[in-house]
N, C-alpha and C positions, 0 to 999 in steps of 0.2 A: 382454609384450602384443605386441600391431604395429607394425611399424615403420614402417612407411608414411609415415611424418610424419619422419624423418628423413633423409630421402630429399635432398632438397636439400642439405643438413649434409654428407654423403656424396657428391654430385658433384660438388663443391667441392672437395669434399677429392682424386677423383680427380682431376682435372682439374691440379691442383697439377704433376704428371704423371704418364704412362696407365700404370696398369700392366697389368705382363704377366701375371703371376696374381693375381686377384682372388678372396684366403681367407675361407671362412665355415665357425672352425671350431664353429662353434655351428653348423647350419644352423636348425633346424627346419621353417617355411618357406623361410626362404632368400633370403623378400621383394627385400632389401637387395641380395646379390649375381645375382640372375636380372636385379631390374632396371637394375641396371650394364652388365652384359653386354648385353640388350635393349635399350638405348642408344646401344652401341658406347662406350665410354667405359671397358673393360677390356678386355685380350685374352682371357684364359680365367678359367676359373672350378671352384675347386674347393671341393664343397660335403662337409664333415665330420661325420656323425651316427653316434650311440651306441647310438640308439636303430632296432632292425633291425626296428618294425612303418612309423617312416617312410624308414627305407632301401626298404624295399620297393616303397612309391611313389614315390618319385620313380625307380627303377630299371625299373621299369614306361613311367614318360613317359617315359623316357629311352630306351629301348628295345625298345618296342610300340610302334608307331603306328595301332595296334587304341584305345587303350586309348579316348582322347578320346573318338570315337563311341560306344565304351561305357555311355561317361561322358552326354553328350548325350542317350544316349530310356533312359536308369537314370531311373524312372518315382518318384517318391519319397515316395510312401506309408507311410504308420506301419509294414504290413504287406511291405514290400519292406524296405525299412530297415532292420524287425526278424528280418527276413530272413538280412541280409549280418553284423548290427551279431551274429549270435549263429552265427557260422558263418568264423571268422577262416582258419582251414585250407585254405577253398575258393579266397581269392583274397583274401590279405593288401592286397594295395597294395589295391585296390576296399575294402577293408573299414578300411583309415587313412581314407581320405577324406572314405567314407563318416560315419567315429568325430569327426573333426574336424569335418567343415557338419553332421551333425545329432545332433552330441554337448551336453549341458552344459558345455559354455565353449569351447567349441571345444577338448577336452581329450578323448581314450586311454584312458582309466579311466575318464570318469565314463558319470552317464546320456544314455540319451533325452531328446531338449529336451520339456518336455509340452506340449498344445492351447494353456498361457493364458505362453510363456515367447514373443513377440515373434507368431510367427503359428507359432511352431510347428516342425517338425519341415523345413519350406518358408523356413524366415525366412532363409540360410543358406546356400542350393543352389539356383545360379544356373545355369542351366545351359549357360543361352548364354556365358555368363562366363567357368567354369568347362572347357569346349572347348577356349576358344578360347585360354587360361591352358597347358593343355597341349601345343596345338600348337605357342605362340610355346612351353616347354622342345625338346619335338623337333624343333619346327629349331633349337633351339641347339647340339642333344644333340653336337656333334661338340668342341665349342667347354668340354662341359658333364665335369669327371669328381667325382662320384662316391665317398667312400670313408669308407667302415660300417669306424667302430676311434674314435679316442681323440684330443682332436682337441691339446691339448699338443703328441704326439705330432708331430702334422703340421704345429703351425710351426715345431717344430725344423727335421725334414727341409726346407723351403718358405724356410728364413730366407736372405730373399735381399734385395739392398736396390734391386730389380728390383720386389719383390710389394707387392702392400697385404694389406691383412689387417680384416675391424670382426669385437671381437670380441663375441660375446654370451652369457654359457653362465648356468646354469643360476641359479636361487636360491644363492647363500650361505650365508646368517644361518640356523640356527636354526628360530624365529621368526618365517618370513618364510611369512606368511599364502597364497603362494601353490605354496609348497616340494615340500609334500606329495602336490597337482594332478599331479608331472612323477616319477615311476616314475626317469628316469635323471638323479636332480641332485646328483650327488653329484661334486664335483668338485677338482681339487687346486689352489684360488688361490691358495695362495703358489705350486707351482708354476710357474702359468702365469704371473702379476709377475714371478716368476724367469728367461721364458723371457721378456717378454716385455722386458726393462726392458735385454734386448742381444740383442733380435733387430731382422736392421741394416732389417726395409721399415721401412714407412710402418703404423702400428695406428691404430685408437678404436677403446675400446671402452667397452660400454654397459654399467653396473654401480646396480646398487640403492644408496640413498642409507643408509646404517646404519652405525656407528660402527665394528660391525665388519670393512668396507669399507674 
């Protein structure tokens, strides 16, 4: 789930020695890295993500100055949301944002929220907040690198004592209840542990509390 509750600990983590590059090899919403960059606690942020839908969202947020205005003026009605959700080929970035905000559990492969789910479609759609967040991401874009690819490979390439990483991989265990909700849940966890065992930078990982881990 969301990682905002981890931010105080991660702030202390990076203040021990300011990282040159902060890496999120399983970026998703990249709450940790973006927050630390916004607070100027790291020099640069590298976001690595395998899901092309999530990458489409971040790519447009970083490159298109008009995206935030489009989000701010979007009328979050069921007909409008259903129209966007039915046509990912028209604008994959907007589709991803709509599905994340208006989909059940924020999952891209789930259905849309119903009227009885809190306030329904609008329960997680705050146009003003989204507009502000996208403006901030755009303003920081010169210090952000987006990589559509494998997190382990990126950790290998960025193995430096000057860097730090926050590792938050998908659910590793076959019986994890959240695992079916993620299309790109397969990770070589043993390979990831092997890379981290000799990684020269500092790292912090978030993992499921499970005997297999």
